N, C-alpha and C positions, 0 to 999 in steps of 0.2 A: 657249296651249293646246299640248299635245304631239301629235305625229303618231303614229298607232297603229303605223306601220311603223318608228319610231325605235328604234335599238338601246339597250339599257339597259347602263349602265356603273356600276362601283362607285366611289363617292366616298370616298377615304381620309379626308378631313377630317370629314365628317359620319357616316361609317359606314353610308351608305344606298345602295341601288341607285336610279338615276334615269336618265331619258332622256338620251342623249348631248348633245342640243341644249340641254337645261337646264343640264347641267354646263358646257358650253362658254360659255354665257351668264354663269354665275356666275364663271368664270375671267376673262372679259373685264372684269367689273365689279370684280374685286379690285384693290386698290392694289398697284402694282409697287414693289419695293424698289429704291432707287437705290444702286448700288455705285460707289464712287469709289476710284481708285488713290492712290498715295502723294503725287501732286502735284495731286490734285483733279479729274482727268479722269473723266468718267462711263464706266463699262465696260458692255459689252453682250455677249450670247452671240456667240461666233465671233470676238471680238477677239483680237489678238496682244498679248502683254505681255512685258516684259523684267524680269528680277529686278534689284533695286537693292542687294541684299545677299547674301552667301554664306549659304545655308540648309542645315543638317543635316536630312536626311530621316529621320525616325524609322522604324525597321523595314526600311529599304532599305539601310542601311549605306553610304550615299554622300552627298556634299555637292553641291548645285546651286550653281554659281559665279555671282557677280555678272555680269550681262550675258547670261545664258542666255535664249534666246528660247523662250517657251512659246506654241504655236499653238493656236488654236481653243478658247478657254476657254468654260466654261458657268457661268452664275450659279446659285447654290444656293437663293436665297430669303433668305439671311442677308446683311446689309449689309456684312459684312467677310470673307466667304469666297467663293472661286471654285474650281470643280472644273476640273482640268487633266489633260491627257494628256501623258506624257513617256516616252520610250523606257526600258524596264526598271523603271518604277515604276507600279504599279497603284493606282488610287484616290487620286491626289495631290490634296490640297486645300491651297490656299495662302491666306494672309491678304492682303487687298487692299493693306494698308499696305506690303507688301514688293515690289510690282510697279509698273511704269509702262507705260501704254498706248503701243503702238508706232504 
């Protein structure tokens, strides 16, 4: 049962407004995607990774060199993509097959 003082939030997946506690419970029950790096290590939010190959960044006009350290990654929900922050590049998404967990 939901508490009458519970805040309502919009669920992007279902397109419905629901109590925050109910949405939190749904998110806990969903299956988490397992993301693995080039050598099979399981990646998690906040991990540091190193590039194993030179990568041309589309739209940024620069190349990330092999051995570049990427700090504080975020998982995207896709089993092969990770969201990264890197100086001078906004919205950097890398394929997990090109990184190794540090």
